[in-house]
N, C-alpha and C positions, 0 to 999 in steps of 0.2 A: 807258907804257900802264897804266891801272888794272887790277889783278887782283881777281877775285872768287872765291868758292868756292861754286858751285852744285851741282856733282856731284863725287864723289871723283875723277873723271877730270880735274878741273881742276888737280890737282897731280900732277907727275911723281913717279916713285919717289925720285929724288934729293931733290926738294923735301920730300917726306914725311920722309925721314930727316933733312934739315936742320932741319925743325920739331922733330922729336924731340930732336935734339941741343941745340937752344936750350931746350926744356922741361927737359932734363937739367940744364942750366946754371942755370935758375931754381930747380929743386929743390935743387941743391947749395948755392946761395947763400941760399935763403929757407926751408929745411926747418924744420918744427916739431920741436923736440927730442923724441926718442922716437917720432916719427911721420914717417919720412923721405918718405912719399908725400904729405904735406900741406904746402902753402906758407903762410907768414904774413909779415906786414910789408908794406912798400910801397916801390916804386922811384919814380924820377922820369922814367923814360923817355918816358912819354906825357903829361907834364903839360900839353902844348899841344893835346891832342886830346880830342874828345868822341865817345862811342859812343852810337848810338841803338838801342834794342831795340824792335822792332815785333812783338808777339806777338798773333796773332789766334786762337790756340788756347792752352789751358792749358799751363803749364809751371812746374816747380819747379827741377829740376837744371840744365837748359840755360840758362834765363834768368839764374838766380842765379850760375851759374858764369861765364857771360860778364861779368856785371856785376862780379863779384868779380875776375875776370881784369883788367878794365879799371882798376878801382880799384887793384889791386896793381901795376899798371904805372905808376900815378901819374896816370891820366886821369880824366875825368869821364863820367857816364852820365846820359842822359835816356831815359825809358821810357814806352811805351804797352803796358800789360800785358794788355789784352784788347780784342778787336774791338768789343765792345758799348759801350766808352767812347771809341772813336775815331770819326773822321769816316766810316769804312767804314759805320757804322750809318746814316749819312745818304745813302749811295750813292756815296761817293768811290771812285774807281778806285785800283788799286795804282799805276798810272803817276803819277797826280796826287799821291798820298801821298808817294811817294819824292822827287818833284821839289820838294815843299815841305820835306820833312825834310832834304834835302841842304843847305838854308840854315842848319840848326841844328846839324849834326853832321858828323863826318869819316869815319864808318864806320857801316853799317847792318847789323844782324842781324835777320832776318825769319823768323817762323814763320807758316804759313798752311795752311788746310785744303785749298786747291786745289793740285793737282799742277801744277808749272810756275810757281807764283806768284813764287818767288825768281828765276827766270830773267827774268820780266817786270820785276821790281824792278831787276835788274842792267842790263837793256836801256834803262831810262829814267832812270838817274842816272849821273853820272860819279864817284860814290863807290864804294869797294869794298863789295860786298854779300856777306854770309855766309848761307847757307841753314841755318836752324836746324830744318828739317823742313817739307816741303811735301806735305801729305796723306799718302798711302801710298807716295810716290815715293822720296825719298832723305833721308838725314840724315847728311851727310858729316862733320860735326865729331864726331858720336858715333862714327863709324868711326875717326877719328883717335884718340879716347880709347881705343877698344877695341884697336886695334893697339898703341898705346903700352903699355896694360896687359899685353897679351900679351908684348910685348917685355921689359918690366920684370920680370915674374914669371918668364920663362924665364932671364933673366940671373941672377936670384937663385937659381933652382933649379940653374943650371949654373955657379955660383960666378963670376959676372961675365962669362962668355963670352957674347957677343952672337950667338946663333945665328940663321940665316935662318928664314924661315917655311915654306920648301918641304919641310921634314921634319915638319910639324905636321899632326895629324889633328884636325879641329874638327867637332863635332856641333851642328847647329842644331836647336833644339827649340821647338815652339809654333806661333805664328801666323806662318808664313813668307809668307803671301799678302799680308797687310795691314801687316806690320811693316817700316816704312821703314828702321829701323836695320839689319835683316837684308839688305835690298836693297843698300844702300851697302856693307855689309861683305862680302857674297859677291863683289862686283866687285873689291874690294881683295884679298881672299884669292886669287881666281883670278889676279889680276895677279902676286901674289907666289908663286904655285905651291903653295899649301896644299891638302891633301886635305880635301874638304868632304862630310860625311854629313848629308843632310837627314832630319830626323825630325819631320815636321809633324803637328799636330793634324788630325783628320778634317776634310776640307774646307778646310784652310788650307795647301795645298801651294804651293810657289813658283809665281808666275804665269808664263804662257807667255812674256810679253814679257821677263821676267827670264832665263828659260832661253835665249831667243833671243839676248839681249845677251851672256850668258856665252859662248855658242858663237861668235857672230860677232866680238865685239870682243876676247875673251880666249882663244879656242879651248879653252874649258873645257867638257868633256863628261861626261855621266853614264855610269858603267860599272856594270853589274850584276855580282853576284858570279860568276855563270856565265861572264862574258866576260873575267875576269882570267886571263891566261895563267899557267900553272905552279902554280896552286893545287892543293893536295892534296885528295883526297876528304874528308879530315877537316875542312879549312878550308871547303870548299863546304857542308858539312853543319853547321858549327859556328854556334851561336847568337851566339857572341862576335864573329863576323865580320859586318860590316855587309852588308845586302842591296844597298845602292846607295852609290856614292861618286863625287863629282865630281873629275876630275883634269884637269890642264893639261899636255899632252905637252911635253917639251922638244925633241923632234925634229920635223922637218917633217911635216905632214899634208896631206891633200887632201880637201875636202868633195866628195862625190859626188852627194848628193841631199839637198834640204831639204824637210822635210815639214811645216813650220809650227812646232809646239811643240817638236819634237825634230829633231836632225840625224842622219842616217845617215852615218857618216864612216869613213874608214880613216885610222888614225894609228898611230905606233909609239912606245911608251913606252921611255925610256932603260932601261939595265940597272939603274941605281940606283933608278928608279921602280918597276920590276917587282919588285925585291928588297924595297923598302919596303912595297909593296902586299901581298906574301906574308906579310910580318912584322907587318902592321897588325892586332894583336890588342887593342890598347888605344886609348883616346881621350885626347888631351892636354887637350882643352878642350871643355866644354859651354857653348854660348851660348844661354841661355833667354830667352824673350820672353813677355810676358803676352798674354792674349786681347784683341785690339784691338776692344773692344766698340763704340767710336764709328764704326768703319768697316764693321761687319757689319749685314746686314739684321736688324731686330729679330725677325723670325719664326724665324731660325735660331740665335739666341743661346743658348737653353736647351740644345738638343741638342749644340751645339759645346762649350759650357762644361762639360757633363757628362762628355765624353770627353777633356777637355784633359789633356795629359801633365804630370805633376807630378814634381818632383825632391825627394827626401828622403834621409835617411841610409841607408835600406834600399837604395835604388837605388845610392848611391855605394859600398856594400859589395860590389856585384857585381864580379867579376874584372876586367872590361874598364874599370871606372871607378875603381879604387882609387887611381890616381895622377892622376885627372882633376881639373882646376881648373874652377870654375863661375863664369861671368860672366853678368851680367844688366844691361841698360841702365836698369832700374827706371823707374817704379814696379812693384812686384810685387803680385799678388793672391793666388791660391791655388796658383800653379804652382811656387813655390819655398818649401820649408819653412823656418820660422824656426830649426829645430834645426841648420841648416847654417851659421848666422851665426857660431858659435864654431869651426867647422871651418876649419883653415888653407887648405883647398882652395876655400873661398868667398871670392872676391876682388872681389865686386861693390861693396863700399863703398870699397875702394881705387880701383876703376875710377871711381867717382863723384868721388873726391878728385883723381885724375889729370886730371880735366876742367879744373881751373883752370890748372895749368902748361902744358898742351897748348893751351888756348885763349889763354893769355897769349902763347905763342910764335906762334900763328896771327895774332892781332891785331897783334903787333909786326911780323910779316912783311908783312901787307897794308898797314899804315901806313908801311912802308918805314923802320922804326926800325933795321933791319939791312939796308941796301939790297942786299947781295949774296946774301941768303937765297933770293929767288925770281927766276926769270927774267922777262923782260918779258912772255912769253906762252907758252902751251902749244899746239902745233899741233893743231887739231881732227882727229879720226879720219876724218870724212866730210865730203863736200860737203853743202850745205843748199839746200833749195828751198822757195819760198814763193809763193803767189798768192792773190788775193782771191776767186777762184772755184775750183771743183773740190773735191778731196778734203777732208773734214773729219774731225777726230778724234771718235770716238763714245764715248770714255770720259767718263762723266757727271761724274767728278771732275776732269777736265782743265780748266785755267784758261781754255782757249779756248771751253769750253762755258758759262762763266759769262756771263749776259746782260749784266751791267754792263761786263765787260771786252771783250765783243765789239764795243763801239762803236769801238774803235781797234786791236784785235789781229787779225792775220791768221794763219791756220794756217801752221805752219813745220815742215818735215820734213827729217830727215837721209836722204840717199840711201845706204842701207846695203848694197845689192846691186843688180847690174844684170842678173843672169841667175838667176831672174826679177827684174824691177825690183821692188824692195822699199823702202818708205819707213818711217821711224820718227818718230813725233811728237817734236819737239824738246822738248816741255814734259813729257810723261808717259811716253814710251818705247814706247807701243803701236805695233805694226807693221801695215802694209797693203801689199797687192799690187795696184796699179792694173791695169785691163784696157783702159782707154780713154785715148787721148791726143787733145787738142784744142788749138785756139789761141784765145786771148782776143780777138785782133784780128778774127777772122771767125766765131768760134763754130762751126767746122766740126770734127767729130771722126772718128776712125778707130779700129779695134781693132788697127792695125799699130803695136805698141808700139815698134818699132825706130826710129820717127821722133822719140822723145822727146829723145834726146841731141842731135840736130841742132838742134832748136828751143832747147833749154836752152843750148847753147854760143853760138848766134847772138843770140837775144833771150830771155833767161831769163824776163823778165816776161810773155812771150807764151804760155809753156807752161802748159797746164791739164791736170790728170790726174784721172780718176774711177775709183772702184773698179768700178763697173758702168755699163752702157749706160743704164739707167734714170736713174741720177744725172745723166748728161749731158743726157738729154732733159728732166728736171725743171728743169735749170738753163738751159734755153732753147737748148741747143746742138743742131745738126743733123748727121746723118751726111753725110760728104763723099762725093759721087759723082764718078766720073771714072775715068780710066785708072789701073788698079792698078799698083803697082810690081812689077818682075820679081823672081824669087827671088834673082837676083844682086844687084840693088839693095838688097834687104833684108839680105842677108848683109854687104854692104859697109858698110851703116849700123849694123849690130849691133855694140855694144861687145864687146871681147874679154873672155871670162870671167876672173874673178879667180883 
């Protein structure tokens, strides 16, 4: 079965480590003298393969590092470097493009402005597809580079000892709302158990759907300083101690109430986690991002840019940052001072260099040049639901909202919770809570949501869900009249809470 990389979740933890070990091997065998983080030369592993890069948005590092990676593996590259010069400017859909390109290449790397575009590409070709950034959604290969850089610098700092990420404190600074590199990264960090400190620019906080996915899929929750057990009064009043930190409990927890953007939960931190939180006086890594101007409303750009957090030598001289390394996916604007370039704590250019061996390893894995590196598939976390009528994603940047793509795309949602019933757009991750269930066959609806599972399991194509009753009416559905089900029948049909 063909494997693709659309989300960082498409790789298991073991597969990520296997890719890193192969990247280590490429670096060991192909390192530039005096610069062990940079590969040079060329192998013949991929001499029979061609990679196609489809970039509908500007790119320097990602596109060139993929093309360099393929050339250094011994393969060839064909490229469409911008949407304006492709058939997309003539109205060609993503599905048609990839079904044509699969005749010319063996692997597709795609970057697109619409969230979910990479998933569409993967759905309509039998080639492996790599997501090189889809709108403000995800950028999983950048996350692989980020994790690899963190792993490499920690091994160097600790004299070769490969430490786990669960004792790392990482501060995210800048545009956390629109930064797709941040979104993929926080999911990976949560999975590995790192401590995450959000330090967003004004108006650039993590989106609600990212917080929801952190809680639902990774059980990663935001703790306030006042909520951390056993903190001394000095710690609670200290400016060196962060006001907020995301943590992933190692011990079981139970969700008691879901309020939308945040979860009210009870959980228990392990003794080691409680101890490490009490001692969390320094930051191991700052991950900085630029102001994502292309995804902001022009009316808010000036105000947001004026208050954007900057990193300079003065900041790194503060007590909590004296041992902190600085990463940045680049390009930078004004948020990262050039004076840090000569500081050994600034590792962002090494981070860019590591992109080649990491992407070499990923390409080699997806082309099955090392057949045992990846499994045949990774089991999805959730069930999926799709219908031609009913709930629609309202995210203007979602690929399902693009008029050109609507000619063949149907909305698709993951069923992420059943109490209450909650759907997540499979393309852009926004979540919705339906209030109406109906049938496609007779267009009769009810607000008795307990019926959805019965319909879904018997004839899933007959299930139609709406967020509101007005949506059902607008779609031509009518309220079902007749004998109501008893309370006992409703309870019997209601799925057991997770």
